[in-house]
DSSP file (Angstrom, degrees, kcal/mol; ACC not computed):
  #  RESIDUE AA STRUCTURE BP1 BP2  ACC     N-H-->O    O-->H-N    N-H-->O    O-->H-N    TCO  KAPPA ALPHA  PHI   PSI    X-CA   Y-CA   Z-CA
    1    1 A M              0   0    0      0, 0.0     2,-0.4     0, 0.0     0, 0.0   0.000 360.0 360.0 360.0 129.7   24.3 -126.0  -47.5
    2    2 A T        -     0   0    0      1,-0.0     2,-0.3     0, 0.0     0, 0.0  -0.639 360.0-146.0 -83.0 132.9   23.3 -125.7  -43.9
    3    3 A T        -     0   0    0     -2,-0.4     2,-0.3     2,-0.0    -1,-0.0  -0.754  12.0-152.9 -95.5 147.6   24.9 -128.0  -41.4
    4    4 A T        -     0   0    0     -2,-0.3     2,-0.4     2,-0.0     0, 0.0  -0.881   3.5-153.8-118.5 152.9   23.0 -129.3  -38.4
    5    5 A Q        -     0   0    0     -2,-0.3     2,-0.3     2,-0.0    -2,-0.0  -0.989  20.4-125.3-124.8 133.5   24.2 -130.4  -35.1
    6    6 A K        -     0   0    0     -2,-0.4     2,-0.3     2,-0.0    -2,-0.0  -0.607  31.8-178.6 -79.3 134.5   22.4 -132.8  -32.9
    7    7 A R        -     0   0    0     -2,-0.3     2,-0.5     2,-0.0    -2,-0.0  -0.941  18.1-146.1-130.0 152.7   21.6 -131.6  -29.4
    8    8 A T        +     0   0    0     -2,-0.3     2,-0.3     2,-0.0    -2,-0.0  -0.987  22.0 177.8-121.5 129.3   19.8 -133.3  -26.5
    9    9 A F        -     0   0    0     -2,-0.5     2,-0.5     2,-0.0    -2,-0.0  -0.944  24.2-136.5-130.1 150.4   17.7 -131.3  -24.1
   10   10 A S        -     0   0    0     -2,-0.3    -2,-0.0     6,-0.0     0, 0.0  -0.905  27.1-175.0-103.4 134.8   15.6 -132.1  -21.1
   11   11 A L        -     0   0    0     -2,-0.5     2,-0.0     2,-0.0    -2,-0.0  -0.924  31.7-100.7-126.5 151.5   12.2 -130.3  -20.9
   12   12 A P    >>  -     0   0    0      0, 0.0     4,-2.2     0, 0.0     3,-0.6  -0.376  42.4-109.8 -62.2 153.0    9.5 -130.2  -18.3
   13   13 A A  H 3> S+     0   0    0      1,-0.2     4,-2.7     2,-0.2     5,-0.2   0.861 117.4  57.4 -55.6 -38.4    6.6 -132.5  -19.2
   14   14 A S  H 3> S+     0   0    0      1,-0.2     4,-1.7     2,-0.2    -1,-0.2   0.887 108.5  45.5 -64.0 -37.8    4.3 -129.6  -20.0
   15   15 A Q  H <> S+     0   0    0     -3,-0.6     4,-2.3     2,-0.2    -1,-0.2   0.898 112.4  50.6 -71.7 -39.9    6.7 -128.2  -22.6
   16   16 A A  H  X S+     0   0    0     -4,-2.2     4,-2.5     1,-0.2    -2,-0.2   0.914 110.9  49.5 -62.8 -42.0    7.3 -131.7  -24.2
   17   17 A K  H  X S+     0   0    0     -4,-2.7     4,-2.5    -5,-0.2    -1,-0.2   0.876 108.9  53.1 -63.6 -37.4    3.5 -132.2  -24.3
   18   18 A Y  H  X S+     0   0    0     -4,-1.7     4,-2.3     2,-0.2    -2,-0.2   0.922 109.1  48.3 -64.7 -43.8    3.1 -128.8  -26.0
   19   19 A I  H  X S+     0   0    0     -4,-2.3     4,-2.3     1,-0.2    -2,-0.2   0.940 112.2  49.3 -59.5 -47.5    5.7 -129.7  -28.6
   20   20 A D  H  X S+     0   0    0     -4,-2.5     4,-2.9     1,-0.2    -2,-0.2   0.895 109.8  52.0 -59.6 -40.4    3.9 -133.0  -29.2
   21   21 A K  H  X S+     0   0    0     -4,-2.5     4,-2.1     2,-0.2    -1,-0.2   0.908 109.2  49.4 -63.0 -42.9    0.5 -131.2  -29.5
   22   22 A L  H  <>S+     0   0    0     -4,-2.3     5,-1.2     2,-0.2     6,-0.9   0.899 114.3  45.0 -64.5 -40.4    1.9 -128.8  -32.1
   23   23 A V  H ><5S+     0   0    0     -4,-2.3     3,-1.5     1,-0.2    -2,-0.2   0.935 112.5  51.1 -67.7 -46.0    3.4 -131.6  -34.2
   24   24 A K  H 3<5S+     0   0    0     -4,-2.9    -2,-0.2     1,-0.3    -1,-0.2   0.842 103.4  59.3 -61.3 -34.0    0.2 -133.7  -33.9
   25   25 A S  T 3<5S-     0   0    0     -4,-2.1    -1,-0.3    -5,-0.2    -2,-0.2   0.649 114.5-117.6 -70.3 -13.3   -1.9 -130.7  -35.0
   26   26 A G  T < 5S+     0   0    0     -3,-1.5    -3,-0.2    -4,-0.4    -2,-0.1   0.433  85.0 116.3  91.7  -0.2    0.1 -130.7  -38.3
   27   27 A G  S   <S+     0   0    0     -5,-1.2     2,-0.3     1,-0.1    -4,-0.2   0.760  81.9  27.8 -71.3 -23.6    1.5 -127.2  -37.8
   28   28 A Y        -     0   0    0     -6,-0.9    -2,-0.3    -5,-0.2    -1,-0.1  -0.976  68.1-140.7-138.2 149.3    5.0 -128.6  -37.6
   29   29 A A  S    S-     0   0    0     -2,-0.3     2,-0.3     1,-0.2    -1,-0.1   0.750  82.8  -1.7 -81.4 -24.8    6.6 -131.7  -39.1
   30   30 A S  S  > S-     0   0    0      1,-0.1     4,-1.6    -8,-0.0    -1,-0.2  -0.975  71.3-101.8-158.0 166.4    8.7 -132.5  -36.0
   31   31 A G  H  > S+     0   0    0     -2,-0.3     4,-2.4     1,-0.2     5,-0.2   0.860 120.5  58.3 -61.4 -35.6    9.7 -131.5  -32.6
   32   32 A S  H  > S+     0   0    0      1,-0.2     4,-2.7     2,-0.2    -1,-0.2   0.890 103.0  52.6 -62.0 -38.5   12.9 -130.2  -34.0
   33   33 A E  H  > S+     0   0    0      2,-0.2     4,-2.3     1,-0.2    -1,-0.2   0.893 108.5  50.7 -65.0 -38.6   11.0 -127.9  -36.3
   34   34 A V  H  X S+     0   0    0     -4,-1.6     4,-2.4     2,-0.2    -2,-0.2   0.934 111.4  47.7 -62.1 -46.5    9.0 -126.5  -33.2
   35   35 A V  H  X S+     0   0    0     -4,-2.4     4,-2.5     1,-0.2    -2,-0.2   0.907 110.8  51.1 -63.5 -42.4   12.2 -125.9  -31.4
   36   36 A R  H  X S+     0   0    0     -4,-2.7     4,-2.4     2,-0.2    -1,-0.2   0.909 110.3  49.6 -61.8 -41.1   13.8 -124.1  -34.4
   37   37 A A  H  X S+     0   0    0     -4,-2.3     4,-2.3     1,-0.2    -2,-0.2   0.909 111.0  50.1 -63.5 -41.2   10.7 -121.9  -34.7
   38   38 A G  H  X S+     0   0    0     -4,-2.4     4,-2.3     1,-0.2    -2,-0.2   0.898 110.5  49.0 -63.2 -40.4   10.9 -121.1  -31.0
   39   39 A L  H  X S+     0   0    0     -4,-2.5     4,-2.5     2,-0.2    -2,-0.2   0.881 109.6  52.0 -67.4 -37.6   14.6 -120.2  -31.3
   40   40 A R  H  X S+     0   0    0     -4,-2.4     4,-2.4     2,-0.2    -2,-0.2   0.928 111.0  47.9 -62.4 -43.3   13.9 -118.0  -34.3
   41   41 A A  H  X S+     0   0    0     -4,-2.3     4,-2.5     2,-0.2    -2,-0.2   0.901 112.0  49.6 -63.8 -41.0   11.2 -116.2  -32.3
   42   42 A L  H  X S+     0   0    0     -4,-2.3     4,-2.5     2,-0.2    -1,-0.2   0.899 110.5  50.2 -63.8 -41.1   13.5 -115.8  -29.4
   43   43 A K  H  X S+     0   0    0     -4,-2.5     4,-2.3     2,-0.2    -2,-0.2   0.907 111.4  48.4 -64.2 -41.7   16.2 -114.4  -31.6
   44   44 A E  H  X S+     0   0    0     -4,-2.4     4,-2.4     2,-0.2    -2,-0.2   0.911 111.8  49.7 -64.4 -42.4   13.8 -111.9  -33.2
   45   45 A R  H  X S+     0   0    0     -4,-2.5     4,-2.3     2,-0.2    -2,-0.2   0.920 111.6  48.4 -62.3 -44.0   12.6 -110.8  -29.7
   46   46 A D  H  X S+     0   0    0     -4,-2.5     4,-2.5     1,-0.2    -1,-0.2   0.895 111.5  49.9 -64.1 -40.1   16.2 -110.3  -28.5
   47   47 A A  H  X S+     0   0    0     -4,-2.3     4,-2.4     2,-0.2    -1,-0.2   0.903 110.7  49.8 -64.6 -40.7   17.0 -108.3  -31.6
   48   48 A A  H  X S+     0   0    0     -4,-2.4     4,-2.5     2,-0.2    -2,-0.2   0.893 111.1  49.6 -64.9 -39.2   13.9 -106.1  -31.1
   49   49 A M  H  X S+     0   0    0     -4,-2.3     4,-2.6     2,-0.2    -2,-0.2   0.922 110.7  49.7 -65.2 -44.2   14.9 -105.6  -27.5
   50   50 A E  H  X S+     0   0    0     -4,-2.5     4,-2.6     1,-0.2    -2,-0.2   0.914 111.9  48.4 -60.2 -43.4   18.5 -104.6  -28.5
   51   51 A Q  H  X S+     0   0    0     -4,-2.4     4,-3.4     2,-0.2     5,-0.3   0.919 110.8  50.6 -64.6 -43.0   17.2 -102.2  -31.1
   52   52 A W  H  X>S+     0   0    0     -4,-2.5     4,-2.7     2,-0.2     5,-1.5   0.920 111.4  48.5 -60.1 -44.3   14.8 -100.6  -28.5
   53   53 A L  I  <>S+     0   0    0     -4,-2.6     5,-3.0     3,-0.2    -2,-0.2   0.939 116.9  42.3 -60.6 -46.8   17.6 -100.2  -26.0
   54   54 A R  I  <5S+     0   0    0     -4,-2.6    -2,-0.2    -5,-0.2    -1,-0.2   0.931 123.1  36.3 -64.6 -46.8   19.8  -98.6  -28.7
   55   55 A D  I  <5S+     0   0    0     -4,-3.4    -3,-0.2    -5,-0.2    -2,-0.2   0.798 134.4  13.4 -82.9 -30.5   17.2  -96.4  -30.3
   56   56 A E  I  X5S+     0   0    0     -4,-2.7     4,-1.0    -5,-0.3    -3,-0.2   0.787 125.1  42.4-117.6 -40.9   15.1  -95.3  -27.3
   57   57 A V  I  ><S+     0   0    0     -5,-1.5     4,-2.5    -4,-0.2     3,-0.2   0.952 111.0  51.0 -79.0 -49.5   16.7  -96.0  -24.0
   58   58 A V  H  ><S+     0   0    0     -5,-3.0     4,-2.8     1,-0.2     5,-0.2   0.904 108.5  52.0 -58.9 -44.4   20.3  -95.0  -24.6
   59   59 A P  H  > S+     0   0    0      0, 0.0     4,-2.2     0, 0.0    -1,-0.2   0.893 110.8  48.7 -60.0 -36.9   19.4  -91.6  -26.0
   60   60 A V  H  X S+     0   0    0     -4,-1.0     4,-2.5    -3,-0.2    -2,-0.2   0.924 111.8  48.4 -67.3 -43.5   17.2  -90.9  -22.9
   61   61 A L  H  X S+     0   0    0     -4,-2.5     4,-2.5     2,-0.2    -1,-0.2   0.902 111.2  50.7 -62.4 -40.2   20.0  -91.9  -20.6
   62   62 A D  H  X S+     0   0    0     -4,-2.8     4,-2.0    -5,-0.2    -1,-0.2   0.906 110.3  50.1 -62.3 -40.7   22.5  -89.8  -22.6
   63   63 A E  H  X S+     0   0    0     -4,-2.2     4,-1.7    -5,-0.2    -2,-0.2   0.905 111.6  47.6 -64.7 -41.7   20.1  -86.8  -22.3
   64   64 A L  H  < S+     0   0    0     -4,-2.5    -2,-0.2     1,-0.2    -1,-0.2   0.876 110.2  52.4 -68.3 -36.9   19.7  -87.4  -18.5
   65   65 A D  H  < S+     0   0    0     -4,-2.5    -1,-0.2     1,-0.2    -2,-0.2   0.886 110.6  48.9 -63.4 -37.2   23.5  -87.6  -18.1
   66   66 A A  H  < S+     0   0    0     -4,-2.0    -2,-0.2     1,-0.3    -1,-0.2   0.812 128.5  21.9 -72.4 -30.3   23.9  -84.3  -20.0
   67   67 A D    ><  +     0   0    0     -4,-1.7     3,-1.8    -5,-0.1    -1,-0.3  -0.675  64.4 176.9-140.5  82.7   21.2  -82.6  -17.8
   68   68 A P  G >  S+     0   0    0      0, 0.0     3,-1.7     0, 0.0    -1,-0.1   0.614  70.6  82.1 -64.7 -11.4   20.8  -84.3  -14.4
   69   69 A T  G 3  S+     0   0    0      1,-0.3    -5,-0.1    -5,-0.0    -2,-0.0   0.673  80.7  67.2 -67.7 -13.5   18.3  -81.7  -13.3
   70   70 A Q  G <  S+     0   0    0     -3,-1.8     2,-0.3    -6,-0.2    -1,-0.3   0.628  84.5  91.2 -78.1 -12.8   15.6  -83.6  -15.3
   71   71 A V    <   -     0   0    0     -3,-1.7     2,-0.3    -7,-0.2     0, 0.0  -0.615  64.4-152.9 -86.8 140.2   15.9  -86.5  -12.9
   72   72 A I        -     0   0    0     -2,-0.3    -2,-0.1     1,-0.1     2,-0.0  -0.808  20.2-111.7-108.5 156.7   13.6  -86.7   -9.8
   73   73 A T     >  -     0   0    0     -2,-0.3     4,-2.3     1,-0.1     5,-0.2  -0.294  28.1-107.7 -79.2 167.0   14.4  -88.4   -6.6
   74   74 A D  H  > S+     0   0    0      1,-0.2     4,-2.8     2,-0.2     5,-0.2   0.906 122.2  52.8 -58.1 -42.0   12.7  -91.5   -5.3
   75   75 A E  H  > S+     0   0    0      1,-0.2     4,-2.5     2,-0.2    -1,-0.2   0.903 107.9  49.8 -63.5 -41.5   11.0  -89.4   -2.7
   76   76 A Q  H  > S+     0   0    0      2,-0.2     4,-2.3     1,-0.2    -1,-0.2   0.908 112.1  48.5 -63.9 -40.6    9.7  -87.0   -5.3
   77   77 A L  H  X S+     0   0    0     -4,-2.3     4,-2.6     2,-0.2    -2,-0.2   0.934 111.2  49.6 -63.8 -45.9    8.4  -89.9   -7.3
   78   78 A A  H  X S+     0   0    0     -4,-2.8     4,-2.7     1,-0.2    -2,-0.2   0.914 111.8  48.7 -60.4 -43.5    6.7  -91.5   -4.3
   79   79 A E  H  X S+     0   0    0     -4,-2.5     4,-2.5     2,-0.2    -1,-0.2   0.900 111.2  50.0 -64.0 -40.8    5.0  -88.1   -3.4
   80   80 A T  H  X S+     0   0    0     -4,-2.3     4,-2.3     2,-0.2    -2,-0.2   0.919 112.4  47.2 -63.1 -43.6    3.8  -87.7   -6.9
   81   81 A L  H  X S+     0   0    0     -4,-2.6     4,-2.6     2,-0.2    -2,-0.2   0.904 111.9  50.2 -65.1 -41.7    2.4  -91.1   -7.0
   82   82 A R  H  X S+     0   0    0     -4,-2.7     4,-2.8     2,-0.2     5,-0.2   0.930 111.7  48.3 -61.5 -44.7    0.7  -90.7   -3.6
   83   83 A A  H  X S+     0   0    0     -4,-2.5     4,-2.3     1,-0.2    -2,-0.2   0.908 113.1  47.3 -63.2 -42.0   -0.8  -87.4   -4.7
   84   84 A E  H  X S+     0   0    0     -4,-2.3     4,-2.3     2,-0.2    -1,-0.2   0.901 112.3  50.1 -66.0 -40.9   -2.1  -88.9   -8.0
   85   85 A H  H  X S+     0   0    0     -4,-2.6     4,-2.4     2,-0.2    -2,-0.2   0.930 111.6  47.7 -62.8 -45.9   -3.5  -91.9   -6.1
   86   86 A N  H  X S+     0   0    0     -4,-2.8     4,-2.3     2,-0.2    -2,-0.2   0.892 110.7  51.9 -62.6 -40.0   -5.3  -89.6   -3.6
   87   87 A R  H  X S+     0   0    0     -4,-2.3     4,-1.9     1,-0.2    -1,-0.2   0.915 110.4  48.8 -61.9 -42.5   -6.7  -87.6   -6.4
   88   88 A H  H  X S+     0   0    0     -4,-2.3     4,-1.9     1,-0.2    -2,-0.2   0.904 110.0  51.3 -64.1 -41.9   -8.0  -90.7   -8.1
   89   89 A L  H  X S+     0   0    0     -4,-2.4     4,-1.3     1,-0.2    -2,-0.2   0.901 109.0  50.7 -62.4 -41.3   -9.6  -91.9   -4.8
   90   90 A R  H  < S+     0   0    0     -4,-2.3    -1,-0.2     1,-0.2    -2,-0.2   0.885 110.4  49.7 -64.6 -38.6  -11.4  -88.5   -4.4
   91   91 A K  H  < S+     0   0    0     -4,-1.9    -1,-0.2     1,-0.2    -2,-0.2   0.851 110.8  50.3 -67.0 -34.3  -12.7  -88.7   -7.9
   92   92 A S  H  <        0   0    0     -4,-1.9    -1,-0.2     1,-0.2    -2,-0.2   0.729 360.0 360.0 -76.9 -22.7  -14.0  -92.2   -7.3
   93   93 A A     <        0   0    0     -4,-1.3    -1,-0.2    -5,-0.1    -2,-0.1   0.484 360.0 360.0 -75.9 360.0  -15.8  -91.4   -4.1
């Protein structure tokens, strides 16, 4: 059996109106149900972000730590971007 705890929150008027609109449309039975759905979505988003960081970002950082020669400086990046921008401008002219 799930236990519930009552909470009180203050929301901007636009968010409160949005909750009321969702309930009125029949998509949700109550404002609490809307908030629970929002929290579930937030939890899923956070879990997906954590997984992305673990699976994709950390391995790249580990690879760069192992071989720092793969890293370019800010100046090299800026020059590459300027050159690409200029190339794009020449093609567009």
